[in-house]
PAROBA-515885 format. One record per residue: x, y, z of N, C-alpha, C in turn. Coordinates in steps of 0.1 Angstrom, whole numbers, padded with zeros to 4 digits, always signed. Layout:
BEGIN
XYZXYZXYZ;...
//
This chain:
BEGIN
+0122+0101+0045+0124+0105+0031+0127+0120+0030;+0137+0125+0025+0140+0139+0024+0130+0146+0014;+0126+0158+0018+0116+0164+0009+0123+0171-0002;+0115+0174-0013+0121+0181-0024+0126+0195-0021;+0135+0200-0028+0140+0214-0026+0129+0224-0027;+0130+0235-0020+0119+0245-0021+0121+0253-0033;+0116+0248-0044+0118+0255-0057+0107+0265-0060;+0096+0264-0053+0084+0272-0055+0087+0287-0050;+0080+0296-0056+0081+0310-0051+0074+0311-0038;+0066+0301-0034+0058+0302-0021+0062+0291-0012;+0067+0294-0001+0068+0285+0010+0070+0292+0023;+0066+0286+0034+0067+0293+0047+0071+0282+0057;+0082+0284+0064+0086+0274+0073+0089+0261+0065;+0082+0251+0069+0083+0238+0061+0071+0236+0053;+0066+0246+0046+0055+0244+0037+0059+0245+0023;+0056+0235+0015+0059+0235+0001+0047+0236-0007;+0047+0243-0018+0036+0243-0028+0042+0241-0042;+0035+0231-0049+0039+0228-0062+0032+0237-0072;+0039+0246-0079+0032+0255-0088+0030+0268-0081;+0028+0279-0088+0026+0292-0082+0011+0293-0077;+0008+0288-0066-0006+0288-0061-0011+0302-0059;-0002+0311-0055-0007+0325-0052-0012+0332-0064;-0007+0328-0076-0011+0336-0088-0020+0329-0097;-0026+0318-0093-0035+0310-0102-0047+0319-0105;-0053+0316-0116-0066+0323-0121-0077+0317-0113;-0083+0325-0103-0093+0319-0095-0106+0317-0102;-0108+0323-0113-0121+0321-0120-0121+0308-0127;-0109+0302-0131-0109+0290-0138-0102+0279-0130;-0095+0282-0119-0088+0272-0112-0092+0273-0097;-0103+0265-0094-0108+0266-0080-0108+0251-0075;-0109+0250-0061-0107+0238-0055-0119+0234-0046;-0122+0221-0047-0133+0215-0039-0129+0202-0033;-0135+0200-0021-0134+0188-0014-0147+0181-0014;-0148+0169-0021-0160+0161-0021-0160+0151-0010;-0171+0149-0002-0171+0140+0009-0185+0137+0013;-0187+0128+0022-0201+0125+0027-0206+0137+0034;-0219+0140+0032-0225+0152+0038-0224+0152+0053;-0224+0140+0060-0223+0139+0074-0210+0145+0080;-0200+0146+0071-0186+0150+0075-0184+0165+0071;-0193+0171+0065-0191+0185+0060-0189+0195+0071;-0197+0194+0081-0197+0204+0092-0183+0203+0099;-0179+0191+0103-0167+0189+0110-0155+0194+0102;-0154+0190+0089-0143+0194+0081-0143+0209+0079;-0154+0216+0076-0155+0230+0074-0151+0238+0087;-0152+0231+0099-0148+0237+0111-0133+0236+0113;-0126+0229+0104-0111+0229+0105-0106+0215+0111;-0114+0205+0109-0109+0191+0114-0107+0183+0101;-0095+0182+0096-0092+0176+0083-0086+0162+0085;-0092+0152+0078-0088+0138+0079-0077+0135+0068;-0065+0133+0072-0054+0129+0063-0053+0114+0063;-0055+0107+0051-0054+0093+0050-0040+0089+0047;-0035+0077+0052-0022+0072+0049-0022+0065+0036;-0012+0067+0028-0012+0061+0014-0013+0046+0014;-0006+0039+0024-0006+0025+0024-0020+0019+0027;-0029+0027+0033-0043+0023+0035-0050+0022+0022;-0048+0032+0013-0054+0032+0000-0048+0021-0009;-0036+0017-0007-0030+0006-0014-0037-0007-0010;-0039-0009+0003-0046-0021+0008-0060-0021+0003;-0067-0010+0002-0081-0009-0001-0083-0015-0015;-0075-0012-0025-0077-0019-0038-0073-0033-0037;-0062-0037-0031-0058-0051-0030-0069-0060-0024;-0075-0055-0013-0085-0063-0006-0099-0062-0012;-0103-0050-0016-0117-0049-0021-0118-0048-0036;-0107-0045-0043-0108-0043-0058-0112-0029-0062;-0115-0020-0052-0119-0007-0055-0108+0001-0063;-0112+0008-0074-0102+0016-0081-0107+0030-0083;-0113+0035-0072-0117+0049-0072-0110+0056-0061;-0112+0051-0049-0105+0055-0037-0092+0047-0035;-0094+0034-0036-0083+0025-0035-0073+0025-0047;-0060+0024-0044-0050+0025-0055-0038+0018-0049;-0035+0006-0054-0024-0002-0050-0010+0004-0053;-0010+0014-0063+0002+0020-0067+0005+0033-0060;-0004+0037-0050-0002+0050-0043+0012+0052-0038;+0019+0062-0042+0032+0065-0036+0043+0055-0039;+0040+0046-0048+0049+0035-0051+0056+0036-0064;+0069+0033-0064+0077+0032-0077+0082+0018-0079;+0080+0013-0091+0084-0001-0093+0096-0001-0104;+0106-0009-0101+0118-0010-0110+0121-0025-0111;+0122-0029-0124+0125-0043-0127+0140-0044-0130;+0147-0055-0126+0161-0056-0128+0164-0070-0134;+0171-0069-0145+0177-0081-0151+0191-0077-0156;+0201-0080-0148+0214-0075-0152+0225-0084-0144;+0237-0085-0151+0249-0090-0145+0259-0079-0145;+0264-0076-0133+0274-0065-0132+0287-0070-0127;+0298-0066-0134+0311-0071-0130+0320-0059-0125;+0326-0061-0114+0333-0050-0108+0345-0046-0116;+0351-0056-0124+0363-0053-0132+0360-0049-0146;+0347-0047-0149+0343-0043-0163+0340-0028-0163;+0348-0019-0170+0345-0005-0170+0332-0002-0176;+0326-0010-0185+0313-0007-0191+0302-0008-0181;+0304-0015-0169+0294-0017-0159+0295-0006-0148;+0305+0003-0149+0307+0012-0138+0295+0021-0135;+0288+0026-0145+0277+0035-0143+0266+0027-0136;+0263+0015-0140+0252+0007-0134+0256+0003-0120;+0268+0000-0117+0272-0003-0104+0270+0009-0094;+0274+0021-0100+0272+0033-0092+0257+0035-0089;+0249+0032-0099+0234+0034-0098+0229+0024-0087;+0234+0012-0087+0230+0002-0077+0234+0006-0063;+0246+0012-0062+0251+0016-0049+0243+0028-0044;+0240+0038-0053+0232+0049-0048+0218+0046-0044;+0213+0035-0050+0199+0030-0046+0200+0021-0034;+0212+0019-0028+0213+0011-0016+0212-0004-0019;+0214-0009-0031+0213-0023-0034+0225-0031-0030;+0237-0027-0034+0249-0034-0030+0261-0025-0034;+0273-0029-0030+0285-0022-0034+0295-0031-0038;+0301-0029-0050+0312-0037-0055+0325-0029-0056;+0336-0034-0050+0349-0028-0050+0354-0027-0065;+0357-0016-0070+0362-0015-0084+0375-0023-0086;+0375-0030-0097+0387-0037-0101+0388-0051-0096;+0379-0055-0086+0379-0069-0081+0372-0078-0091;+0376-0090-0091+0369-0100-0099+0356-0105-0092;+0347-0096-0091+0334-0099-0084+0323-0095-0093;+0312-0103-0093+0301-0100-0101+0288-0103-0093;+0278-0096-0097+0264-0098-0091+0254-0099-0103;+0246-0110-0102+0236-0112-0112+0222-0111-0105;+0214-0103-0111+0200-0101-0107+0191-0105-0118;+0183-0115-0116+0174-0119-0126+0159-0119-0121;+0151-0112-0129+0137-0111-0126+0135-0105-0112;+0143-0095-0108+0142-0089-0095+0133-0076-0097;+0124-0075-0087+0115-0063-0087+0118-0055-0074;+0120-0042-0076+0123-0033-0065+0111-0024-0063;+0107-0022-0051+0096-0013-0048+0101-0002-0039;+0099+0010-0042+0102+0022-0034+0089+0029-0031;+0087+0030-0018+0074+0035-0013+0076+0047-0004;+0068+0057-0006+0069+0069+0002+0057+0068+0013;+0061+0070+0025+0051+0069+0036+0046+0083+0040;+0034+0086+0038+0029+0099+0041+0014+0099+0042;+0008+0110+0046-0007+0112+0048-0012+0123+0039;-0023+0121+0033-0028+0130+0022-0043+0134+0025;-0045+0147+0022-0059+0152+0022-0061+0157+0008;-0071+0150+0001-0072+0152-0014-0084+0162-0017;-0082+0170-0027-0092+0179-0032-0092+0178-0047;-0102+0184-0053-0103+0184-0068-0103+0198-0073;-0098+0199-0085-0096+0212-0091-0103+0213-0105;-0112+0223-0107-0119+0224-0120-0133+0229-0119;-0140+0227-0129-0154+0232-0130-0163+0224-0120;-0171+0230-0112-0179+0223-0102-0189+0214-0108;-0195+0218-0119-0206+0209-0125-0200+0196-0130;-0188+0197-0137-0182+0185-0142-0177+0176-0131;-0171+0182-0121-0166+0174-0110-0177+0168-0102;-0188+0175-0101-0200+0169-0094-0205+0157-0101;-0205+0157-0114-0210+0146-0122-0201+0133-0119;-0188+0136-0118-0179+0125-0116-0179+0120-0101;-0179+0129-0092-0177+0125-0078-0190+0121-0071;-0202+0123-0078-0214+0119-0072-0221+0108-0080;-0214+0102-0090-0220+0092-0099-0225+0080-0091;-0237+0075-0093-0242+0063-0085-0233+0051-0086;-0226+0049-0098-0217+0038-0099-0206+0038-0090;-0203+0049-0083-0192+0050-0073-0197+0043-0060;-0210+0040-0059-0215+0032-0048-0211+0039-0035;-0203+0032-0027-0199+0037-0014-0192+0051-0015;-0186+0054-0026-0179+0067-0027-0186+0076-0036;-0199+0075-0037-0207+0085-0044-0211+0096-0034;-0203+0107-0034-0204+0117-0023-0216+0126-0025;-0221+0131-0014-0232+0140-0015-0229+0153-0008;-0217+0156-0004-0213+0168+0002-0201+0175-0005;-0199+0188-0003-0188+0195-0010-0184+0207-0002;-0171+0210-0002-0166+0222+0004-0157+0229-0006;-0159+0242-0006-0150+0251-0015-0138+0255-0007;-0126+0253-0012-0114+0258-0005-0110+0271-0011;-0111+0282-0003-0110+0295-0008-0095+0298-0012;-0086+0294-0004-0071+0297-0006-0063+0285-0001;-0060+0275-0010-0053+0263-0005-0039+0267+0000;-0032+0276-0006-0019+0280-0001-0019+0285+0013;-0029+0293+0016-0030+0298+0030-0034+0287+0040;-0042+0278+0035-0046+0267+0043-0034+0259+0047;-0025+0256+0037-0013+0248+0040-0004+0256+0050;-0003+0269+0049+0005+0277+0058+0000+0277+0072;-0014+0278+0073-0019+0278+0087-0019+0264+0093;-0020+0253+0085-0019+0240+0091-0005+0238+0097;+0005+0243+0090+0019+0241+0095+0021+0250+0108;+0016+0262+0107+0019+0272+0118+0010+0270+0130;-0003+0266+0128-0012+0266+0139-0019+0252+0141;-0018+0243+0132-0025+0230+0133-0019+0221+0143;-0027+0212+0148-0023+0202+0158-0028+0188+0153;-0020+0177+0157-0024+0163+0155-0023+0157+0169;-0033+0151+0174-0034+0145+0187-0029+0155+0198;-0032+0167+0197-0029+0177+0207-0015+0183+0206;-0007+0178+0196+0007+0183+0194+0008+0191+0182;+0016+0202+0181+0018+0209+0169+0022+0200+0157;+0017+0203+0145+0020+0195+0133+0035+0192+0132;+0043+0202+0135+0057+0201+0132+0064+0191+0142;+0057+0187+0153+0063+0178+0162+0066+0164+0156;+0056+0159+0148+0057+0146+0142+0058+0146+0127;+0058+0158+0121+0058+0158+0106+0069+0168+0101;+0076+0164+0090+0087+0172+0085+0082+0184+0077;+0070+0183+0072+0065+0194+0064+0051+0191+0058;+0045+0201+0053+0032+0199+0046+0034+0205+0032;+0030+0197+0022+0032+0201+0008+0019+0201+0000;+0016+0211-0008+0004+0211-0016+0007+0212-0031;+0000+0204-0039+0003+0205-0053-0006+0195-0061;-0005+0196-0074-0013+0188-0083-0008+0174-0085;-0017+0164-0087-0014+0151-0091-0011+0150-0106;-0001+0143-0110+0002+0140-0124-0002+0126-0127;-0010+0124-0137-0015+0110-0140-0006+0103-0151;+0005+0099-0146+0014+0092-0155+0023+0082-0148;+0017+0074-0139+0025+0064-0132+0031+0054-0141;+0043+0051-0140+0049+0041-0149+0061+0034-0142;+0064+0022-0147+0075+0014-0141+0088+0018-0149;+0099+0014-0142+0112+0017-0149+0120+0004-0149;+0130+0004-0158+0139-0008-0159+0153-0003-0156;+0159-0011-0147+0172-0007-0140+0183-0003-0150;+0184-0010-0161+0196-0007-0170+0193+0006-0179;+0181+0010-0179+0178+0022-0187+0174+0035-0180;+0171+0033-0167+0167+0045-0159+0171+0042-0144;+0173+0053-0136+0176+0051-0122+0164+0044-0115;+0167+0038-0103+0157+0032-0095+0147+0042-0091;+0134+0039-0094+0123+0049-0092+0121+0052-0077;+0117+0064-0075+0114+0069-0061+0099+0071-0059;+0094+0067-0048+0080+0069-0045+0076+0083-0045;+0064+0086-0051+0060+0100-0052+0045+0101-0050;+0040+0108-0039+0026+0109-0037+0018+0117-0047;+0025+0124-0056+0019+0132-0066+0018+0125-0080;+0021+0112-0080+0020+0105-0093+0009+0094-0091;+0000+0093-0101-0010+0083-0100-0013+0077-0114;-0019+0066-0115-0023+0060-0128-0033+0068-0135;-0033+0068-0148-0042+0076-0157-0057+0073-0154;-0060+0061-0149-0074+0058-0147-0081+0067-0137;-0073+0074-0129-0078+0082-0118-0079+0097-0123;-0076+0100-0135-0076+0114-0140-0089+0121-0138;-0101+0115-0139-0113+0123-0137-0114+0130-0124;-0106+0125-0114-0107+0132-0101-0100+0146-0101;-0092+0149-0111-0085+0162-0112-0080+0166-0098;-0071+0158-0093-0068+0159-0079-0055+0167-0076;-0057+0175-0065-0045+0182-0059-0045+0177-0044;-0033+0177-0038-0032+0171-0025-0024+0180-0015;-0029+0180-0003-0021+0184+0009-0014+0171+0014;-0001+0171+0015+0006+0159+0020+0015+0162+0032;+0013+0154+0042+0021+0155+0054+0031+0144+0054;+0044+0147+0056+0055+0137+0057+0059+0135+0071;+0056+0123+0077+0060+0120+0091+0075+0119+0093;+0079+0123+0104+0093+0122+0108+0097+0108+0111;+0088+0100+0116+0089+0085+0118+0076+0079+0115;+0076+0066+0112+0064+0059+0108+0053+0061+0119;+0041+0064+0114+0029+0065+0123+0020+0054+0119;+0019+0043+0128+0011+0032+0124-0004+0034+0125;-0010+0043+0117-0024+0046+0117-0029+0047+0103;-0041+0044+0100-0047+0046+0087-0049+0060+0084;-0051+0068+0094-0054+0083+0092-0050+0091+0104;-0048+0104+0102-0046+0113+0113-0055+0125+0111;-0060+0131+0122-0068+0143+0120-0060+0155+0124;-0060+0165+0115-0054+0178+0118-0065+0188+0123;-0063+0193+0134-0072+0203+0140-0066+0217+0138;-0074+0225+0131-0069+0239+0128-0081+0248+0126;-0087+0253+0137-0099+0261+0136-0096+0274+0128;-0084+0279+0127-0081+0291+0120-0084+0290+0105;-0085+0278+0100-0088+0277+0085-0103+0277+0082;-0111+0277+0092-0126+0276+0089-0131+0287+0080;-0125+0299+0080-0130+0309+0071-0126+0307+0057;-0117+0297+0055-0113+0293+0041-0120+0281+0036;-0129+0275+0043-0136+0263+0039-0151+0266+0039;-0157+0267+0027-0171+0271+0026-0179+0259+0021;-0189+0254+0029-0197+0244+0024-0206+0248+0012;-0208+0239+0003-0216+0241-0009-0227+0231-0010;-0239+0235-0012-0250+0226-0014-0251+0220-0028;-0251+0207-0029-0251+0201-0042-0265+0197-0046;-0275+0199-0038-0289+0196-0041-0290+0181-0046;-0284+0172-0039-0285+0158-0042-0292+0150-0032;-0299+0140-0036-0305+0131-0026-0294+0122-0020;-0295+0119-0007-0285+0112+0000-0285+0097-0006;-0273+0093-0011-0273+0079-0016-0275+0068-0006;-0282+0058-0009-0284+0047+0000-0272+0038+0000;-0266+0036+0012-0254+0028+0013-0258+0014+0016;-0252+0005+0008-0254-0010+0011-0248-0013+0024;-0254-0021+0032-0248-0025+0045-0236-0034+0043;-0226-0033+0052-0215-0042+0051-0219-0056+0055;-0213-0066+0049-0216-0080+0053-0212-0082+0068;-0203-0074+0074-0199-0076+0087-0206-0068+0097;-0217-0060+0093-0225-0052+0103-0231-0062+0112;-0229-0059+0125-0236-0067+0135-0229-0081+0138;-0218-0083+0131-0211-0096+0133-0200-0094+0144;-0200-0103+0154-0191-0101+0165-0177-0104+0161;-0167-0099+0170-0153-0101+0168-0150-0116+0168;-0157-0123+0177-0154-0137+0178-0158-0145+0166;-0169-0142+0160-0173-0149+0148-0163-0147+0136;-0159-0134+0135-0149-0131+0124-0136-0138+0127;-0131-0138+0139-0119-0144+0142-0120-0159+0141;-0132-0165+0144-0134-0179+0142-0133-0183+0128;-0139-0176+0119-0138-0179+0104-0124-0178+0100;-0117-0167+0104-0103-0165+0101-0095-0177+0104;-0097-0182+0116-0089-0194+0121-0093-0206+0113;-0106-0208+0111-0110-0220+0103-0104-0221+0089;-0103-0209+0083-0097-0209+0069-0083-0214+0070;-0075-0210+0080-0061-0214+0081-0060-0229+0083;-0070-0235+0089-0069-0250+0091-0070-0258+0079;-0074-0252+0068-0073-0259+0055-0059-0262+0051;-0050-0254+0056-0036-0255+0051-0029-0268+0053;-0032-0275+0065-0025-0287+0068-0028-0298+0057;-0041-0299+0054-0045-0309+0043-0039-0305+0030;-0039-0292+0027-0033-0287+0015-0018-0291+0014;-0011-0289+0025+0003-0292+0025+0005-0307+0023;-0003-0315+0030-0002-0330+0029-0004-0335+0015;-0014-0330+0008-0017-0334-0005-0006-0330-0015;-0001-0317-0013+0009-0312-0022+0022-0320-0020;+0025-0324-0008+0038-0332-0006+0036-0346-0012;+0024-0351-0010+0022-0365-0016+0024-0364-0031;+0018-0354-0037+0018-0353-0052+0032-0351-0057;+0040-0344-0050+0053-0340-0055+0065-0348-0050;+0063-0355-0039+0075-0362-0033+0073-0378-0033;+0061-0383-0034+0059-0397-0032+0068-0405-0041;+0069-0401-0054+0076-0409-0064+0092-0408-0061;+0096-0399-0052+0110-0398-0050+0115-0406-0038;+0106-0410-0029+0111-0416-0017+0118-0429-0019;+0115-0438-0028+0123-0450-0030+0137-0448-0033;+0140-0436-0038+0154-0433-0043+0163-0428-0031;+0157-0426-0019+0165-0421-0008+0176-0431-0003;+0172-0444-0004+0182-0454+0000+0184-0464-0011;+0196-0469-0011+0199-0479-0022+0204-0492-0015;+0196-0503-0016+0199-0515-0009+0201-0514+0006;+0192-0505+0011+0192-0503+0026+0204-0494+0031;+0212-0489+0022+0223-0481+0026+0222-0467+0020;+0227-0457+0027+0227-0444+0021+0236-0443+0008;+0233-0435-0001+0240-0434-0013+0254-0428-0011;+0263-0430-0020+0276-0424-0020+0275-0409-0019;+0282-0403-0009+0282-0388-0008+0284-0381-0021;+0293-0387-0030+0296-0380-0043+0283-0379-0051;+0274-0388-0049+0261-0387-0057+0251-0378-0050;+0254-0372-0038+0244-0365-0031+0238-0353-0039;+0247-0345-0045+0241-0334-0053+0231-0338-0063;+0235-0348-0070+0226-0353-0081+0213-0359-0075;+0214-0365-0063+0203-0371-0057+0193-0360-0052;+0199-0349-0046+0191-0339-0040+0184-0330-0051;+0189-0330-0063+0184-0321-0073+0169-0323-0075;+0164-0335-0077+0149-0337-0079+0141-0333-0067;+0147-0334-0055+0140-0330-0043+0139-0315-0042;+0149-0308-0046+0148-0294-0046+0137-0289-0057;+0137-0296-0068+0127-0293-0078+0113-0296-0073;+0112-0308-0066+0099-0311-0060+0094-0301-0049;+0104-0297-0041+0101-0287-0031+0095-0274-0038;+0102-0270-0048+0098-0258-0055+0084-0259-0061;+0081-0271-0067+0068-0274-0073+0057-0274-0062;+0061-0281-0050+0051-0281-0039+0047-0267-0035;+0057-0258-0033+0054-0245-0028+0046-0237-0039;+0048-0239-0051+0040-0233-0062+0026-0238-0062;+0024-0251-0060+0011-0257-0059+0003-0251-0047;+0010-0251-0036+0003-0246-0024-0001-0231-0025;+0008-0223-0030+0005-0209-0032-0006-0206-0043;-0006-0214-0053-0016-0213-0063-0030-0216-0057;-0030-0227-0049-0043-0231-0043-0047-0220-0033;-0038-0215-0025-0041-0204-0015-0047-0192-0023;-0040-0188-0033-0045-0176-0041-0059-0178-0046;-0061-0191-0051-0074-0194-0057-0085-0196-0047;-0082-0202-0036-0093-0206-0027-0094-0198-0014;-0083-0192-0009-0084-0185+0004-0080-0171+0004;-0071-0166-0004-0066-0152-0003-0077-0142-0002;-0086-0142-0012-0096-0131-0012-0104-0130+0000;-0109-0141+0005-0118-0141+0017-0109-0138+0029;-0097-0143+0030-0089-0140+0042-0085-0126+0043;-0083-0119+0032-0079-0105+0032-0091-0097+0036;-0103-0101+0032-0115-0093+0036-0117-0094+0051;-0115-0107+0056-0116-0108+0071-0106-0101+0078;-0094-0101+0073-0083-0094+0080-0085-0079+0080;-0090-0074+0069-0092-0059+0067-0103-0055+0077;-0113-0064+0080-0123-0060+0090-0117-0061+0104;-0110-0072+0106-0104-0073+0120-0095-0062+0124;-0087-0057+0114-0077-0047+0117-0083-0034+0121;-0096-0032+0117-0103-0019+0120-0110-0020+0134;-0109-0031+0141-0117-0033+0153-0107-0032+0165;-0113-0029+0177-0105-0028+0189-0099-0041+0193;-0104-0052+0189-0099-0065+0193-0085-0068+0189;-0080-0061+0179-0067-0064+0174-0056-0057+0182;-0044-0063+0182-0033-0057+0190-0023-0050+0181;-0010-0051+0184+0001-0046+0176+0004-0055+0165;+0015-0051+0157+0020-0060+0147+0013-0059+0134;+0003-0049+0133-0004-0048+0120+0005-0043+0109;+0014-0035+0112+0023-0030+0101+0030-0041+0094;+0034-0051+0101+0041-0062+0095+0032-0070+0085;+0020-0072+0089+0010-0079+0081+0007-0071+0069;+0004-0058+0071+0001-0049+0060+0012-0049+0049;+0025-0049+0054+0036-0049+0044+0037-0062+0037;+0034-0073+0043+0034-0086+0037+0024-0087+0026;+0012-0082+0029+0001-0082+0019+0004-0073+0007;+0009-0061+0010+0012-0051+0000+0023-0057-0010;+0032-0065-0005+0042-0071-0013+0038-0084-0019;+0025-0088-0018+0020-0100-0024+0026-0113-0017;+0028-0112-0004+0035-0123+0003+0027-0136+0001;+0035-0147-0001+0028-0160-0003+0022-0165+0010;+0014-0176+0009+0007-0180+0021+0015-0184+0033;+0027-0190+0030+0035-0195+0042+0040-0183+0050;+0041-0171+0044+0045-0160+0051+0033-0154+0059;+0022-0153+0053+0010-0148+0059+0005-0157+0071;+0009-0170+0070+0004-0179+0081+0014-0179+0092;+0024-0172+0092+0034-0172+0103+0028-0167+0116;+0036-0167+0126+0031-0163+0139+0027-0148+0140;+0033-0140+0131+0030-0126+0132+0015-0123+0127;+0008-0133+0122-0006-0131+0119-0014-0135+0131;-0011-0146+0137-0019-0151+0148-0018-0142+0161;-0006-0137+0164-0004-0130+0177-0012-0117+0178;-0012-0108+0167-0019-0096+0169-0034-0097+0172;-0040-0109+0168-0054-0111+0170-0057-0121+0181;-0046-0124+0189-0048-0133+0200-0053-0146+0196;-0050-0151+0184-0053-0165+0180-0042-0174+0184;-0045-0184+0193-0035-0193+0197-0028-0200+0185;-0015-0199+0184-0008-0205+0173-0012-0220+0171;-0013-0227+0182-0017-0241+0180-0030-0243+0173;-0039-0234+0175-0052-0236+0169-0052-0235+0154;-0041-0229+0148-0040-0229+0134-0034-0242+0128;-0031-0251+0137-0024-0264+0133-0033-0276+0136;-0046-0274+0137-0055-0285+0140-0066-0285+0129;-0070-0297+0125-0081-0298+0116-0077-0297+0101;-0084-0304+0093-0081-0304+0079-0093-0305+0071;-0094-0296+0060-0105-0297+0051-0103-0288+0039;-0110-0291+0028-0112-0281+0018-0102-0281+0006;-0091-0288+0007-0081-0287-0004-0084-0296-0015;-0084-0291-0027-0085-0299-0040-0073-0297-0049;-0066-0307-0051-0054-0305-0060-0058-0300-0074;-0049-0291-0079-0052-0286-0093-0047-0296-0103;
//
């Protein structure tokens, strides 16, 4: 993704800053990083954890968390309901809009048309972020340490003395996995988050572009600013660590005088990889019976019509004959996916989210993450690309039946 033009008065090399960071009023505009106390020392020494946006998207989808997790992170959504004709001058502007967005291309003047009905376009920016908060320390502390945040009720804090200088040093002196930041990243950008995420409609606005500095209004109490790293190519990790000892003088730990919150144990603490993979496999075995019941419910009444007096029907009647079968097929798939969403999706995503964080998993995680983020139906998630990364024999997902109840 190309970065925005360097319109700020401050940039160095490939460092962007949104707003004139150099001339902010430091008495009223100061920056803090809230985090668990156990990570304060390492962060203050110049080891910064940048999280990938798609991880935070998955976090809300899987856990329902809407404080750290955000399924809309870096995502723009555009809905399309339009019929465009290449020979209609009135459609020229929209055709150009579609072409610039990479949707399709229509040759002007030809008698060609494209119809898009109930189409949803997602444009996502892939990047890594290190988030800080801006504002009054007392107010921010109340929000960021509130007990209702549970797992994310932080008890540690660091004051960032000069964010612009931090961004500059990260770019010039920072490393990721022993390599200079510039080796694998196009640039580092620092700026405020705007809380006005919204969807667009194709006929009234250009196709939206993903933006890591736009979030939903429900997150506004965080008063967030971000350092953003844009990778030159996809980096299939949930996070990367930037090592930059030279910024340690700009990171000052602050004591919040808080008691350390008691963290509830995870339901998977002490549970072996084998047990989790076993439950994951067992849940998929429900699918065979589900499919059998759905097919019976939707196709049984059609089977007598396949033959007429022992002979195949006249080919001229084939289209009319197949119509109810296509309708039944669509109904079957809807029934199956409704059952999967109701009975299996939530638990399976939790198991998957746990498995993907463990050494037992292999490659291919990016494909599964993408399918989940796009709300893929069950038949996609049950494909081979789910079994192979976790070394689950494909055949084991096709044995056994239990648990399906028709709606």
